[in-house]
N, C-alpha and C positions, 0 to 999 in steps of 0.2 A: 158843892157836893163832893164829899170825900169817900172814896171806896176803900174798904178795909182790905186786909190781906186775904186773897183767895187761893187756897192750896190747890195745886193741880196734880198732886200725887197722893196716893193713899198710904196706909200704914206699911204695906208691903214695900212700896217704892222708897219710903223713908228709911226702912230697915236696910234695904239694899244700898242706899247711898251712905248710910252710917257704916255699914260693913266695908264699903270701899274706902271710907276715911280711915278705918282701922288698918286695912291692908296697906294703904300708902304710908301710914305712920310707922308700921313695922318695917316696910321697905326703907324708909328714911333712916330709922335707927340702925338697921343692919348695914346700910351703906356708910353711915357715919362711923360706925365701929370699924368697918373694913378700911375706911380711909385713914383713921387714926392709927390702926395697927400697921398699915403699910407705909405710913408716913407721907401720905399724899399732900401736895402743896395746897395752901389755903385757897388758891384760885379754883382748884378742882372741887374743894368743899363747897364753894359757892353754887355749884350745880345742884346741891341738895335743895335749893330753893324750889326746884320744879316739883319733886314729890311732896314737899311741905305744902306747896300751893294746892296740889291735887287733894291732899288729905283735908286741908281746910275747906275746900270747895265741897267735898263730900259731906263733912260735918255740918256746914252751913245749909246745904240743900236739904239735909235730913231734918234739921231743926225747923227750917222755914217751910218745909214740904213743897219745894218748888222743883 
């Protein structure tokens, strides 16, 4: 017996998570631009993986309603 996907948030929760994804995307882009303008070393640019991850989680949770 296989259970299907059971959403545990409603429309409002999905919108909040999608909004969080958008916010983290904007933060990532702003930080990347700032790093390019200031000439940050590539090692520091790797830190952008954190906000990219948070943005992806927000979008995925909104899509799957989890």
